[in-house]
Residue, then its C-alpha position, 0 to 999 in steps of 0.5 A: x728858524x728865521x732863515x726858514x721863514x725868510x726863505x718861505x716868504x721869498x718863495x711866496x713873493x716870487x710866485x704871487x702878486x698878492x697885495x699882502x705879499x707886496x706889502x711884506x716885500x716892500x721894505x726889502x725892495x726899498x733897501x735894494x733900490x737904495x743900495x743898487x744901481x746900474x753900472x756905468x760903462x767904466x764899471x762894465x769895462x773893468x768887469x770884462x777885463x777881470x773876466x778875461x784875465x781869469x777865464x778864457x771864455x773864447x776857448x771855452x765857447x769853441x771847445x764846448x759849443x764849437x763857436x768861434x768868436x773871431x769868425x763871429x766878429x769878422x762876420x759882424x764887422x762885414x755885416x756892419x760895413x755892408x749896412x753902412x754901404x747900403x745906407x750910403x747907397x740909399x742916401x745917394x738914391x735919395x739925392x738923385x730923386x731930389x735932383x730929378x724932381x728939381x729938374x722936373x719942376x723947372 
């Protein structure tokens, strides 16, 4: 019976933003705030390592969706290299404009 009432209260809290519902939900939210926190980078690295150890997600993506992760990683690296090259070219153009303005001022 308690589980059923709790279930209905949780459903109600998810569906509405009523003041009374917020009051009823507040203690649970306070407890959740005390007991949970965002993972830091080392925790995320450990989680990724464990998932990769048990589940070959790259093969799953390829078999299920035809999505090749290695190709995506290569494309991503090429895009990042192009962005860096474009940024360097933009910096060079800025330096050229500044030098041209200096020569005009003299």
